SEGUGU-72100 format. One record per atom (N, C-alpha, C, CB): atom name; y, x negated, z negated; residue number from 1; residue in three letters. Coordinates in steps of 0.1 Angstrom, whole numbers, plus 5000, padded with zeros to 4 digits. Each point is the difference from the previous one (the first is absolute). Glycine has a CB too. Example, Ala and Ser with C-alpha at 12.3 -4.5 7.8 and 13.67 -1.06 7.14 Angstrom:
2
+--------+------+------+------+-------+-------+
| drenlo |    y |    x |    z | kolnu | vovex |
+--------+------+------+------+-------+-------+
|      N | 4943 | 4868 | 4922 |     1 |   ALA |
|     CA | 5012 | 5009 | 5000 |     1 |   ALA |
|      C | 5012 | 4991 | 5000 |     1 |   ALA |
|     CB | 4988 | 5019 | 4988 |     1 |   ALA |
|      N | 5023 | 4985 | 5019 |     2 |   SER |
|     CA | 5011 | 4991 | 5000 |     2 |   SER |
|      C | 5011 | 5008 | 4992 |     2 |   SER |
|     CB | 4994 | 4988 | 5022 |     2 |   SER |
+--------+------+------+------+-------+-------+
//
This chain:
72
+--------+------+------+------+-------+-------+
| drenlo |    y |    x |    z | kolnu | vovex |
+--------+------+------+------+-------+-------+
|      N | 4988 | 4992 | 5000 |     1 |   MET |
|     CA | 5012 | 5008 | 5000 |     1 |   MET |
|      C | 5013 | 4991 | 5000 |     1 |   MET |
|     CB | 4987 | 5018 | 4988 |     1 |   MET |
|      N | 5012 | 4971 | 5005 |     2 |   LEU |
|     CA | 5012 | 4992 | 4999 |     2 |   LEU |
|      C | 5004 | 4994 | 5014 |     2 |   LEU |
|     CB | 4993 | 4995 | 4977 |     2 |   LEU |
|      N | 4997 | 5003 | 5031 |     3 |   ASN |
|     CA | 5003 | 4995 | 5014 |     3 |   ASN |
|      C | 5009 | 5010 | 5008 |     3 |   ASN |
|     CB | 4978 | 4987 | 4999 |     3 |   ASN |
|      N | 5022 | 5025 | 4997 |     4 |   HIS |
|     CA | 5007 | 5010 | 5008 |     4 |   HIS |
|      C | 5013 | 5005 | 4993 |     4 |   HIS |
|     CB | 4978 | 5007 | 5009 |     4 |   HIS |
|      N | 5026 | 4986 | 4981 |     5 |   MET |
|     CA | 5012 | 5004 | 4993 |     5 |   MET |
|      C | 5013 | 4998 | 5008 |     5 |   MET |
|     CB | 4989 | 4994 | 4979 |     5 |   MET |
|      N | 5010 | 4998 | 5031 |     6 |   HIS |
|     CA | 5011 | 4998 | 5009 |     6 |   HIS |
|      C | 5004 | 5012 | 5008 |     6 |   HIS |
|     CB | 4994 | 4976 | 5001 |     6 |   HIS |
|      N | 4996 | 5034 | 5000 |     7 |   ARG |
|     CA | 5002 | 5012 | 5007 |     7 |   ARG |
|      C | 5005 | 5011 | 4991 |     7 |   ARG |
|     CB | 4983 | 4993 | 5017 |     7 |   ARG |
|      N | 5022 | 5004 | 4972 |     8 |   THR |
|     CA | 5004 | 5011 | 4990 |     8 |   THR |
|      C | 5013 | 5006 | 5005 |     8 |   THR |
|     CB | 4988 | 4988 | 4981 |     8 |   THR |
|      N | 5014 | 5024 | 5014 |     9 |   THR |
|     CA | 5013 | 5008 | 5002 |     9 |   THR |
|      C | 5006 | 5003 | 4987 |     9 |   THR |
|     CB | 4991 | 5009 | 5022 |     9 |   THR |
|      N | 5022 | 4990 | 4978 |    10 |   VAL |
|     CA | 5008 | 5003 | 4988 |    10 |   VAL |
|      C | 5007 | 5014 | 5003 |    10 |   VAL |
|     CB | 5003 | 4975 | 4993 |    10 |   VAL |
|      N | 4994 | 5034 | 4998 |    11 |   ILE |
|     CA | 5006 | 5014 | 5002 |    11 |   ILE |
|      C | 5010 | 5001 | 4988 |    11 |   ILE |
|     CB | 4980 | 5010 | 5011 |    11 |   ILE |
|      N | 5033 | 4991 | 4993 |    12 |   LYS |
|     CA | 5011 | 5000 | 4990 |    12 |   LYS |
|      C | 5002 | 5014 | 4994 |    12 |   LYS |
|     CB | 5010 | 4980 | 5012 |    12 |   LYS |
|      N | 4989 | 5030 | 4996 |    13 |   ASN |
|     CA | 5004 | 5013 | 4996 |    13 |   ASN |
|      C | 4988 | 5010 | 5003 |    13 |   ASN |
|     CB | 5025 | 4995 | 5003 |    13 |   ASN |
|      N | 4968 | 5008 | 4987 |    14 |   MET |
|     CA | 4989 | 5010 | 5002 |    14 |   MET |
|      C | 5005 | 5014 | 4999 |    14 |   MET |
|     CB | 4983 | 4983 | 4991 |    14 |   MET |
|      N | 5014 | 5025 | 5018 |    15 |   PRO |
|     CA | 5005 | 5014 | 4999 |    15 |   PRO |
|      C | 4993 | 5007 | 4988 |    15 |   PRO |
|     CB | 5004 | 5001 | 5025 |    15 |   PRO |
|      N | 5002 | 5009 | 4969 |    16 |   PRO |
|     CA | 4993 | 5007 | 4989 |    16 |   PRO |
|      C | 4988 | 5007 | 5005 |    16 |   PRO |
|     CB | 5022 | 5003 | 4989 |    16 |   PRO |
|      N | 4968 | 4997 | 5003 |    17 |   VAL |
|     CA | 4987 | 5006 | 5003 |    17 |   VAL |
|      C | 4995 | 5009 | 4989 |    17 |   VAL |
|     CB | 4994 | 4981 | 5015 |    17 |   VAL |
|      N | 4998 | 5028 | 4988 |    18 |   ASP |
|     CA | 4994 | 5010 | 4990 |    18 |   ASP |
|      C | 4985 | 5001 | 5003 |    18 |   ASP |
|     CB | 5023 | 5012 | 4997 |    18 |   ASP |
|      N | 4970 | 4978 | 4999 |    19 |   TYR |
|     CA | 4985 | 5001 | 5002 |    19 |   TYR |
|      C | 4994 | 5004 | 4986 |    19 |   TYR |
|     CB | 5000 | 4982 | 5018 |    19 |   TYR |
|      N | 4990 | 5026 | 4983 |    20 |   GLU |
|     CA | 4993 | 5004 | 4988 |    20 |   GLU |
|      C | 4989 | 4990 | 4996 |    20 |   GLU |
|     CB | 5004 | 5024 | 5006 |    20 |   GLU |
|      N | 4998 | 4970 | 4983 |    21 |   VAL |
|     CA | 4991 | 4990 | 4995 |    21 |   VAL |
|      C | 4999 | 5002 | 4985 |    21 |   VAL |
|     CB | 5006 | 4983 | 5018 |    21 |   VAL |
|      N | 4982 | 5012 | 4977 |    22 |   ASP |
|     CA | 4998 | 5001 | 4985 |    22 |   ASP |
|      C | 5009 | 4991 | 4992 |    22 |   ASP |
|     CB | 4976 | 5005 | 5005 |    22 |   ASP |
|      N | 5028 | 4983 | 5001 |    23 |   ASP |
|     CA | 5008 | 4991 | 4993 |    23 |   ASP |
|      C | 5013 | 4999 | 5008 |    23 |   ASP |
|     CB | 4980 | 4987 | 4990 |    23 |   ASP |
|      N | 5032 | 5017 | 5005 |    24 |   PRO |
|     CA | 5012 | 5000 | 5007 |    24 |   PRO |
|      C | 5004 | 4985 | 5004 |    24 |   PRO |
|     CB | 5007 | 5021 | 4988 |    24 |   PRO |
|      N | 4988 | 4970 | 5005 |    25 |   ASN |
|     CA | 5003 | 4986 | 5003 |    25 |   ASN |
|      C | 4994 | 4995 | 5013 |    25 |   ASN |
|     CB | 5001 | 4996 | 4976 |    25 |   ASN |
|      N | 4989 | 5012 | 5030 |    26 |   ASP |
|     CA | 4994 | 4997 | 5012 |    26 |   ASP |
|      C | 5007 | 5005 | 5012 |    26 |   ASP |
|     CB | 4979 | 5000 | 4988 |    26 |   ASP |
|      N | 5031 | 5008 | 5011 |    27 |   VAL |
|     CA | 5007 | 5007 | 5011 |    27 |   VAL |
|      C | 5006 | 4989 | 5009 |    27 |   VAL |
|     CB | 5005 | 5020 | 4986 |    27 |   VAL |
|      N | 5001 | 4970 | 5009 |    28 |   TRP |
|     CA | 5006 | 4989 | 5008 |    28 |   TRP |
|      C | 4989 | 4993 | 5009 |    28 |   TRP |
|     CB | 5018 | 4997 | 4983 |    28 |   TRP |
|      N | 4970 | 5002 | 5011 |    29 |   LEU |
|     CA | 4989 | 4993 | 5008 |    29 |   LEU |
|      C | 4997 | 5009 | 5012 |    29 |   LEU |
|     CB | 4991 | 4989 | 4979 |    29 |   LEU |
|      N | 5007 | 5023 | 5019 |    30 |   LEU |
|     CA | 4997 | 5009 | 5011 |    30 |   LEU |
|      C | 5011 | 5001 | 5010 |    30 |   LEU |
|     CB | 4985 | 5013 | 4985 |    30 |   LEU |
|      N | 5027 | 4987 | 5010 |    31 |   ALA |
|     CA | 5012 | 5001 | 5009 |    31 |   ALA |
|      C | 5001 | 4987 | 5009 |    31 |   ALA |
|     CB | 5012 | 5014 | 4983 |    31 |   ALA |
|      N | 4985 | 4975 | 5010 |    32 |   LEU |
|     CA | 5000 | 4987 | 5008 |    32 |   LEU |
|      C | 4989 | 5000 | 5010 |    32 |   LEU |
|     CB | 5009 | 4988 | 4980 |    32 |   LEU |
|      N | 4979 | 5017 | 5017 |    33 |   ALA |
|     CA | 4989 | 5000 | 5009 |    33 |   ALA |
|      C | 5003 | 5010 | 5012 |    33 |   ALA |
|     CB | 4984 | 4995 | 4981 |    33 |   ALA |
|      N | 5022 | 5016 | 5015 |    34 |   ASP |
|     CA | 5004 | 5009 | 5011 |    34 |   ASP |
|      C | 5011 | 4995 | 5009 |    34 |   ASP |
|     CB | 4994 | 5019 | 4984 |    34 |   ASP |
|      N | 5016 | 4975 | 5010 |    35 |   LYS |
|     CA | 5012 | 4995 | 5008 |    35 |   LYS |
|      C | 4996 | 4988 | 5009 |    35 |   LYS |
|     CB | 5015 | 5007 | 4981 |    35 |   LYS |
|      N | 4976 | 4985 | 5014 |    36 |   THR |
|     CA | 4996 | 4988 | 5008 |    36 |   THR |
|      C | 4987 | 5003 | 5009 |    36 |   THR |
|     CB | 5010 | 4985 | 4982 |    36 |   THR |
|      N | 4985 | 5027 | 5017 |    37 |   GLN |
|     CA | 4988 | 5004 | 5007 |    37 |   GLN |
|      C | 4988 | 4990 | 4997 |    37 |   GLN |
|     CB | 5014 | 5011 | 5018 |    37 |   GLN |
|      N | 4985 | 4985 | 4969 |    38 |   ALA |
|     CA | 4990 | 4990 | 4996 |    38 |   ALA |
|      C | 4986 | 5005 | 5003 |    38 |   ALA |
|     CB | 5015 | 4992 | 4982 |    38 |   ALA |
|      N | 4976 | 4999 | 5022 |    39 |   HIS |
|     CA | 4986 | 5004 | 5002 |    39 |   HIS |
|      C | 4993 | 5001 | 4986 |    39 |   HIS |
|     CB | 5000 | 4988 | 5023 |    39 |   HIS |
|      N | 5003 | 5004 | 4968 |    40 |   TYR |
|     CA | 4994 | 5000 | 4987 |    40 |   TYR |
|      C | 5010 | 4999 | 4989 |    40 |   TYR |
|     CB | 4980 | 4989 | 5010 |    40 |   TYR |
|      N | 5017 | 5017 | 4978 |    41 |   LEU |
|     CA | 5007 | 4998 | 4988 |    41 |   LEU |
|      C | 4989 | 4996 | 4990 |    41 |   LEU |
|     CB | 5018 | 5017 | 5005 |    41 |   LEU |
|      N | 4983 | 4971 | 4990 |    42 |   VAL |
|     CA | 4990 | 4994 | 4992 |    42 |   VAL |
|      C | 5005 | 5001 | 4985 |    42 |   VAL |
|     CB | 4993 | 4984 | 5019 |    42 |   VAL |
|      N | 4998 | 5022 | 4973 |    43 |   THR |
|     CA | 5003 | 5002 | 4986 |    43 |   THR |
|      C | 4988 | 5000 | 4992 |    43 |   THR |
|     CB | 5020 | 5014 | 5006 |    43 |   THR |
|      N | 4982 | 4983 | 4981 |    44 |   GLY |
|     CA | 4989 | 5000 | 4991 |    44 |   GLY |
|      C | 5002 | 5010 | 4989 |    44 |   GLY |
|     CB | 4996 | 4976 | 5004 |    44 |   GLY |
|      N | 5015 | 5032 | 4997 |    45 |   ASP |
|     CA | 5004 | 5009 | 4990 |    45 |   ASP |
|      C | 4992 | 5013 | 5001 |    45 |   ASP |
|     CB | 5023 | 4990 | 5000 |    45 |   ASP |
|      N | 4965 | 5010 | 4994 |    46 |   LYS |
|     CA | 4991 | 5012 | 5001 |    46 |   LYS |
|      C | 5005 | 5011 | 4990 |    46 |   LYS |
|     CB | 4981 | 4985 | 5006 |    46 |   LYS |
|      N | 5027 | 5011 | 4984 |    47 |   ARG |
|     CA | 5004 | 5010 | 4990 |    47 |   ARG |
|      C | 5009 | 5011 | 5006 |    47 |   ARG |
|     CB | 4998 | 4982 | 4982 |    47 |   ARG |
|      N | 5011 | 5014 | 5027 |    48 |   ALA |
|     CA | 5010 | 5009 | 5006 |    48 |   ALA |
|      C | 4994 | 5009 | 5010 |    48 |   ALA |
|     CB | 5017 | 4983 | 4996 |    48 |   ALA |
|      N | 4971 | 5015 | 5009 |    49 |   GLY |
|     CA | 4994 | 5009 | 5009 |    49 |   GLY |
|      C | 5004 | 4997 | 5015 |    49 |   GLY |
|     CB | 4999 | 5016 | 4981 |    49 |   GLY |
|      N | 5009 | 4974 | 5021 |    50 |   ILE |
|     CA | 5004 | 4998 | 5014 |    50 |   ILE |
|      C | 4989 | 4997 | 5009 |    50 |   ILE |
|     CB | 5022 | 4991 | 4991 |    50 |   ILE |
|      N | 4967 | 5002 | 5004 |    51 |   LEU |
|     CA | 4989 | 4997 | 5008 |    51 |   LEU |
|      C | 4991 | 5012 | 5003 |    51 |   LEU |
|     CB | 5000 | 4978 | 4989 |    51 |   LEU |
|      N | 5001 | 5032 | 5003 |    52 |   SER |
|     CA | 4992 | 5012 | 5003 |    52 |   SER |
|      C | 5005 | 5008 | 5013 |    52 |   SER |
|     CB | 4996 | 5002 | 4975 |    52 |   SER |
|      N | 5016 | 4994 | 5029 |    53 |   ARG |
|     CA | 5006 | 5007 | 5012 |    53 |   ARG |
|      C | 4993 | 4994 | 5013 |    53 |   ARG |
|     CB | 5022 | 5003 | 4988 |    53 |   ARG |
|      N | 4972 | 4985 | 5011 |    54 |   VAL |
|     CA | 4994 | 4993 | 5011 |    54 |   VAL |
|      C | 5009 | 4996 | 5011 |    54 |   VAL |
|     CB | 4980 | 5013 | 4995 |    54 |   VAL |
|      N | 5029 | 4996 | 5009 |    55 |   SER |
|     CA | 5010 | 4997 | 5010 |    55 |   SER |
|      C | 5013 | 5008 | 4998 |    55 |   SER |
|     CB | 4982 | 4995 | 5017 |    55 |   SER |
|      N | 5028 | 5000 | 4989 |    56 |   PHE |
|     CA | 5013 | 5006 | 4999 |    56 |   PHE |
|      C | 5007 | 4999 | 5014 |    56 |   PHE |
|     CB | 5003 | 4995 | 4975 |    56 |   PHE |
|      N | 4997 | 5015 | 5033 |    57 |   GLY |
|     CA | 5004 | 4999 | 5014 |    57 |   GLY |
|      C | 4991 | 4991 | 5007 |    57 |   GLY |
|     CB | 5024 | 5004 | 4993 |    57 |   GLY |
|      N | 4981 | 4986 | 5013 |    58 |   LYS |
|     CA | 4992 | 4990 | 5007 |    58 |   LYS |
|      C | 4995 | 4989 | 4992 |    58 |   LYS |
|     CB | 5012 | 5005 | 5020 |    58 |   LYS |
|      N | 4992 | 4994 | 4967 |    59 |   THR |
|     CA | 4997 | 4989 | 4991 |    59 |   THR |
|      C | 4988 | 5003 | 4992 |    59 |   THR |
|     CB | 5024 | 4995 | 4998 |    59 |   THR |
|      N | 4966 | 4995 | 5002 |    60 |   GLN |
|     CA | 4988 | 5001 | 4992 |    60 |   GLN |
|      C | 5003 | 4994 | 4987 |    60 |   GLN |
|     CB | 4985 | 4999 | 5020 |    60 |   GLN |
|      N | 5012 | 5008 | 4969 |    61 |   LEU |
|     CA | 5002 | 4995 | 4986 |    61 |   LEU |
|      C | 4987 | 4994 | 4995 |    61 |   LEU |
|     CB | 5018 | 5018 | 4996 |    61 |   LEU |
|      N | 4982 | 4969 | 5002 |    62 |   VAL |
|     CA | 4988 | 4993 | 4997 |    62 |   VAL |
|      C | 5002 | 4990 | 4988 |    62 |   VAL |
|     CB | 4993 | 5003 | 5024 |    62 |   VAL |
|      N | 4996 | 4993 | 4970 |    63 |   THR |
|     CA | 5000 | 4989 | 4991 |    63 |   THR |
|      C | 5000 | 4987 | 5007 |    63 |   THR |
|     CB | 4987 | 5014 | 4983 |    63 |   THR |
|      N | 5016 | 4975 | 5010 |    64 |   ALA |
|     CA | 5000 | 4987 | 5006 |    64 |   ALA |
|      C | 4987 | 4996 | 5006 |    64 |   ALA |
|     CB | 5018 | 4993 | 4984 |    64 |   ALA |
|      N | 4971 | 5010 | 5009 |    65 |   SER |
|     CA | 4987 | 4996 | 5006 |    65 |   SER |
|      C | 4996 | 5008 | 5012 |    65 |   SER |
|     CB | 4993 | 4995 | 4977 |    65 |   SER |
|      N | 5011 | 5018 | 5024 |    66 |   VAL |
|     CA | 4998 | 5008 | 5012 |    66 |   VAL |
|      C | 5008 | 4994 | 5011 |    66 |   VAL |
|     CB | 4995 | 5020 | 4987 |    66 |   VAL |
|      N | 5018 | 4977 | 5010 |    67 |   PHE |
|     CA | 5008 | 4994 | 5011 |    67 |   PHE |
|      C | 4995 | 4987 | 5005 |    67 |   PHE |
|     CB | 5019 | 5010 | 4989 |    67 |   PHE |
|      N | 4976 | 4981 | 5003 |    68 |   CYS |
|     CA | 4994 | 4988 | 5004 |    68 |   CYS |
|      C | 4988 | 5002 | 5009 |    68 |   CYS |
|     CB | 5009 | 4989 | 4979 |    68 |   CYS |
|      N | 4983 | 5021 | 5017 |    69 |   ASP |
|     CA | 4988 | 5003 | 5008 |    69 |   ASP |
|      C | 5004 | 5005 | 5014 |    69 |   ASP |
|     CB | 4987 | 5005 | 4978 |    69 |   ASP |
|      N | 5024 | 5002 | 5023 |    70 |   LYS |
|     CA | 5004 | 5005 | 5013 |    70 |   LYS |
|      C | 5006 | 4990 | 5009 |    70 |   LYS |
|     CB | 5003 | 5022 | 4989 |    70 |   LYS |
|      N | 5005 | 4969 | 5005 |    71 |   VAL |
|     CA | 5008 | 4991 | 5009 |    71 |   VAL |
|      C | 4994 | 4986 | 5001 |    71 |   VAL |
|     CB | 5019 | 5013 | 4994 |    71 |   VAL |
|      N | 4972 | 4983 | 4997 |    72 |   LEU |
|     CA | 4994 | 4986 | 5001 |    72 |   LEU |
|      C | 4987 | 5000 | 5007 |    72 |   LEU |
|     CB | 5012 | 4994 | 4979 |    72 |   LEU |
+--------+------+------+------+-------+-------+
//
């Protein structure tokens, strides 16, 4: 992943969003994934239930081990 950091994008102003999530602290992650049309959102936060969604739009919500299995 570090080899691809040069392709990062900085988003200065995120538009307000209203996604239904168990943990309101996760809203920005979903907004970021949505805005950037990310293929994957990698998280280990099983408590918040974000992984139970499996996907969000075009973004697959996965653990680090699942992500590595898919891309390596």
